[in-house]
KEZA-366298 format. One line per field, with one value per residue (C-alpha): residue number from 0; x, y, z; chain. Coordinates in nm, 4 decimals, always signed. Layout:
! residues N
num NUM;...
xx X;...
yy Y;...
zz Z;...
cadena A;...
END
This chain:
! residues 220
num 0;1;2;3;4;5;6;7;8;9;10;11;12;13;14;15;16;17;18;19;20;21;22;23;24;25;26;27;28;29;30;31;32;33;34;35;36;37;38;39;40;41;42;43;44;45;46;47;48;49;50;51;52;53;54;55;56;57;58;59;60;61;62;63;64;65;66;67;68;69;70;71;72;73;74;75;76;77;78;79;80;81;82;83;84;85;86;87;88;89;90;91;92;93;94;95;96;97;98;99;100;101;102;103;104;105;106;107;108;109;110;111;112;113;114;115;116;117;118;119;120;121;122;123;124;125;126;127;128;129;130;131;132;133;134;135;136;137;138;139;140;141;142;143;144;145;146;147;148;149;150;151;152;153;154;155;156;157;158;159;160;161;162;163;164;165;166;167;168;169;170;171;172;173;174;175;176;177;178;179;180;181;182;183;184;185;186;187;188;189;190;191;192;193;194;195;196;197;198;199;200;201;202;203;204;205;206;207;208;209;210;211;212;213;214;215;216;217;218;219
xx +9.2191;+9.0442;+9.1913;+8.9179;+9.0284;+9.4009;+9.4154;+9.1464;+9.3149;+9.6590;+9.5832;+9.2319;+9.4017;+9.6654;+9.9334;+9.7535;+10.0563;+9.9279;+9.5731;+9.4078;+9.0774;+8.8127;+8.7421;+8.5176;+8.2493;+7.9051;+8.0325;+8.3332;+8.5719;+8.9231;+9.0805;+9.3696;+9.6635;+9.6096;+9.9768;+9.9986;+9.6973;+9.8821;+10.1820;+9.9652;+9.8230;+10.1750;+10.2890;+9.9960;+9.9894;+10.3086;+10.3712;+10.0799;+10.0301;+10.1719;+9.9828;+9.6910;+9.5496;+9.2367;+9.0716;+8.8376;+8.5315;+8.3009;+8.3076;+8.0905;+7.9815;+7.6354;+7.4552;+7.3302;+7.1380;+7.3966;+7.6769;+7.8447;+7.9513;+8.2230;+8.2042;+8.3898;+8.3564;+8.6660;+8.7194;+8.9694;+9.1717;+9.4243;+9.6410;+9.5106;+9.3419;+9.0447;+8.9795;+8.7837;+8.5152;+8.3721;+8.4209;+8.2889;+8.4421;+8.3061;+8.4086;+8.2359;+8.3851;+8.1767;+8.0608;+7.8772;+8.0623;+7.9021;+7.8798;+7.6819;+7.9577;+8.0716;+8.4177;+8.5530;+8.7996;+9.0142;+9.1469;+8.7999;+8.8580;+9.1844;+9.0190;+8.7283;+8.9710;+9.1607;+8.8305;+8.7381;+9.0757;+9.0556;+8.7018;+8.8182;+9.1086;+8.8697;+8.6635;+8.9779;+9.0375;+9.2843;+9.1811;+8.8577;+8.8202;+8.7984;+8.4971;+8.3546;+8.3458;+8.5950;+8.8155;+8.5361;+8.6601;+8.9707;+9.0796;+9.0850;+9.2908;+9.5374;+9.5830;+9.6436;+9.8969;+10.0772;+10.1134;+10.2574;+10.4967;+10.6099;+10.6984;+10.9014;+11.1354;+11.2604;+11.1606;+11.4197;+11.4178;+11.4707;+11.4428;+11.6833;+11.9380;+11.9110;+11.9835;+12.2789;+12.4366;+12.3821;+12.5497;+12.8463;+12.8698;+12.9266;+13.2256;+13.4207;+13.7260;+13.8277;+13.6607;+13.8313;+13.6739;+13.3359;+13.3813;+13.4730;+13.1628;+12.9420;+13.0820;+13.0489;+12.6832;+12.5711;+12.3787;+12.2000;+12.1141;+11.9597;+11.7023;+11.6053;+11.2740;+11.2947;+11.2498;+11.5215;+11.7625;+11.7125;+11.7928;+12.1088;+12.2200;+12.1727;+12.3765;+12.6610;+12.6503;+12.6550;+12.9418;+13.1350;+13.0958;+13.2157;+13.5182;+13.6232;+13.6278;+13.9838;+14.0982;+14.1136;+14.4614;+14.5150;+14.5408;+14.8967
yy +3.6359;+3.3006;+2.9892;+2.9954;+3.3432;+3.2628;+3.2995;+3.5657;+3.8227;+3.7748;+3.9387;+4.0854;+4.4158;+4.3914;+4.6364;+4.9213;+4.9414;+4.6216;+4.7405;+4.9651;+5.1436;+4.9654;+5.1613;+5.1108;+4.9404;+5.0459;+5.0252;+5.1597;+4.9804;+4.8453;+4.5522;+4.3578;+4.2610;+3.8903;+3.7978;+3.9625;+3.7584;+3.4433;+3.5624;+3.6008;+3.2527;+3.1175;+3.2776;+3.1181;+2.7700;+2.7211;+2.7080;+2.6668;+2.2974;+2.2016;+2.4065;+2.5273;+2.5172;+2.4848;+2.2837;+2.4288;+2.2061;+2.3972;+2.6910;+2.8234;+3.1262;+3.2617;+3.5104;+3.8270;+4.0128;+4.1379;+4.0632;+3.7368;+3.6373;+3.3877;+3.2190;+2.9458;+2.7459;+2.6242;+2.3853;+2.5593;+2.3615;+2.4467;+2.2676;+1.9317;+1.8455;+1.7205;+2.0772;+2.2177;+2.4703;+2.6140;+2.9644;+3.1429;+3.4011;+3.5803;+3.8238;+3.9717;+3.8102;+4.0317;+4.3700;+4.6682;+5.0006;+5.3402;+5.4027;+5.0805;+4.8808;+4.5474;+4.4717;+4.1232;+4.0205;+3.7216;+3.7059;+3.6574;+3.2926;+3.3876;+3.6826;+3.4668;+3.2212;+3.5046;+3.6427;+3.3018;+3.2651;+3.6130;+3.5417;+3.2103;+3.3831;+3.6398;+3.3584;+3.2516;+3.6121;+3.7572;+4.1172;+4.0454;+4.4023;+4.5250;+4.3008;+4.3974;+4.7592;+4.8952;+5.0230;+5.2550;+5.4803;+5.6598;+5.7489;+5.3805;+5.3008;+5.5775;+5.4193;+5.0771;+5.2268;+5.4058;+5.0761;+4.8996;+5.1850;+5.1808;+4.8151;+4.9069;+5.1099;+5.4665;+5.6020;+5.7400;+6.1219;+6.2052;+6.5825;+6.5836;+6.3683;+6.5959;+6.9081;+6.7388;+6.6398;+6.9867;+7.1441;+6.9066;+6.9980;+7.3628;+7.2673;+7.0913;+7.2739;+7.0766;+6.8743;+6.5645;+6.6329;+6.6674;+6.3359;+6.1595;+6.3028;+6.1777;+5.8248;+5.8332;+5.9374;+5.7062;+5.4685;+5.7532;+5.9267;+5.6032;+5.6332;+5.9931;+6.0825;+6.1814;+6.5476;+6.5454;+6.3523;+6.6045;+6.8886;+6.7157;+6.6329;+6.9965;+7.1099;+6.8759;+7.0062;+7.3710;+7.3105;+7.1159;+7.3942;+7.6490;+7.4464;+7.3712;+7.7381;+7.8642;+8.1177;+8.4732;+8.6230;+8.9525;+9.2429;+9.3701
zz +7.5639;+7.5781;+7.4168;+7.1518;+7.0395;+7.0252;+6.6464;+6.6162;+6.8377;+6.6849;+6.3519;+6.3913;+6.3059;+6.0331;+5.9234;+5.7386;+5.5088;+5.3466;+5.2800;+5.0236;+4.9852;+4.7768;+4.4584;+4.1574;+4.3646;+4.4808;+4.8373;+5.0254;+5.2550;+5.2973;+5.1188;+5.2768;+5.0565;+4.9701;+4.9947;+5.3360;+5.4496;+5.3378;+5.5383;+5.8497;+5.8003;+5.7525;+6.0764;+6.2605;+6.1057;+5.9056;+5.5286;+5.2908;+5.2153;+5.5542;+5.8103;+5.6013;+5.2508;+5.0405;+4.7652;+4.5041;+4.5274;+4.2926;+4.0531;+3.7729;+3.5698;+3.6485;+3.4177;+3.5842;+3.3158;+3.0686;+3.3132;+3.4044;+3.7550;+3.8320;+4.1729;+4.3509;+4.6705;+4.8502;+5.1351;+5.3596;+5.6160;+5.8844;+6.1428;+6.0243;+5.6951;+5.8958;+6.0202;+5.7267;+5.6464;+5.3247;+5.1935;+4.8840;+4.6539;+4.3493;+4.0757;+3.7735;+3.4645;+3.2341;+3.3583;+3.2199;+3.2228;+3.2779;+2.9048;+2.8652;+2.6970;+2.8351;+2.9715;+3.0412;+3.3127;+3.2206;+3.5782;+3.7287;+3.8363;+4.0074;+4.1820;+4.2978;+4.4547;+4.6258;+4.7561;+4.8989;+5.0727;+5.2275;+5.3498;+5.4981;+5.6717;+5.8187;+5.9707;+6.1561;+6.2639;+6.0103;+5.9323;+6.1184;+6.2422;+5.8821;+5.8253;+6.1650;+6.0444;+6.2962;+6.0129;+5.8994;+6.1817;+6.0505;+6.4031;+6.4902;+6.1776;+6.2693;+6.6128;+6.4570;+6.2168;+6.5007;+6.6875;+6.3834;+6.3088;+6.6714;+6.6272;+6.3181;+6.5388;+6.4756;+6.1360;+5.8959;+5.8941;+5.5276;+5.5717;+5.8655;+5.6795;+5.3772;+5.5832;+5.7540;+5.4207;+5.2718;+5.5752;+5.5315;+5.1624;+5.2515;+5.4699;+5.1934;+5.0629;+4.7547;+4.4794;+4.6250;+4.9662;+4.7953;+4.6126;+4.9389;+5.1071;+4.8218;+4.8563;+5.2363;+5.2189;+4.9367;+5.1625;+5.3387;+5.0113;+4.8880;+5.1671;+5.0915;+4.9324;+4.5656;+4.6593;+4.9277;+4.7057;+4.4243;+4.6672;+4.7936;+4.4396;+4.3377;+4.6400;+4.5414;+4.1839;+4.2945;+4.5361;+4.2731;+4.0185;+4.2733;+4.3889;+4.0305;+3.9291;+3.8645;+4.1226;+3.9937;+3.9996;+4.1758;+3.9418;+3.8979
cadena A;A;A;A;A;A;A;A;A;A;A;A;A;A;A;A;A;A;A;A;A;A;A;A;A;A;A;A;A;A;A;A;A;A;A;A;A;A;A;A;A;A;A;A;A;A;A;A;A;A;A;A;A;A;A;A;A;A;A;A;A;A;A;A;A;A;A;A;A;A;A;A;A;A;A;A;A;A;A;A;A;A;A;A;A;A;A;A;A;A;A;A;A;A;A;A;A;A;A;A;A;A;A;A;A;A;A;A;A;A;A;A;A;A;A;A;A;A;A;A;A;A;A;A;A;A;A;A;A;A;A;A;A;A;A;A;A;A;A;A;A;A;A;A;A;A;A;A;A;A;A;A;A;A;A;A;A;A;A;A;A;A;A;A;A;A;A;A;A;A;A;A;A;A;A;A;A;A;A;A;A;A;A;A;A;A;A;A;A;A;A;A;A;A;A;A;A;A;A;A;A;A;A;A;A;A;A;A;A;A;A;A;A;A;A;A;A;A;A;A
END
């Protein structure tokens, strides 16, 4: 890594967990989560307003046939307020739907600003590989995700934890034992998937019903 790429190569690939596929557009691609982009910038430069920031220097609504486009130009700065460059963002404030009717977007100015900030961040290097087209290759994205998940440490095994708890349920001899097991496993059960938790809950209920049944007396 050269000194000039010190910021670029730090977050040129971001955590796929904080991205989503672009939908409802004439093009396909991946969109980074704006707040996560701000987090990356904060990690590089420091808090917004101290290490980086922006000023909206121009914005307007531009007619495009029946539709209306909102755009804005920001002056983005980092490290020092003298280090600036311009970035543009845009959003349709009035758009035509497939049925020909028009739909307005009251959040268009906010979205245009977000678009400008994300574009500015990409010029520094944040999520740059998305804009370079490398994320069009799903195999590449899978490799990036694997690296980030490796950094997260061992993943919680919901299915394995569910089977362990269900096996423990079958070893309880009294309703009191069952209640103690439930309390002991509360934290773990809170991490289970909805499906695994439902299975464990059903196992507790079945065991409780069985243990609370009165014992049948031997026939005389």
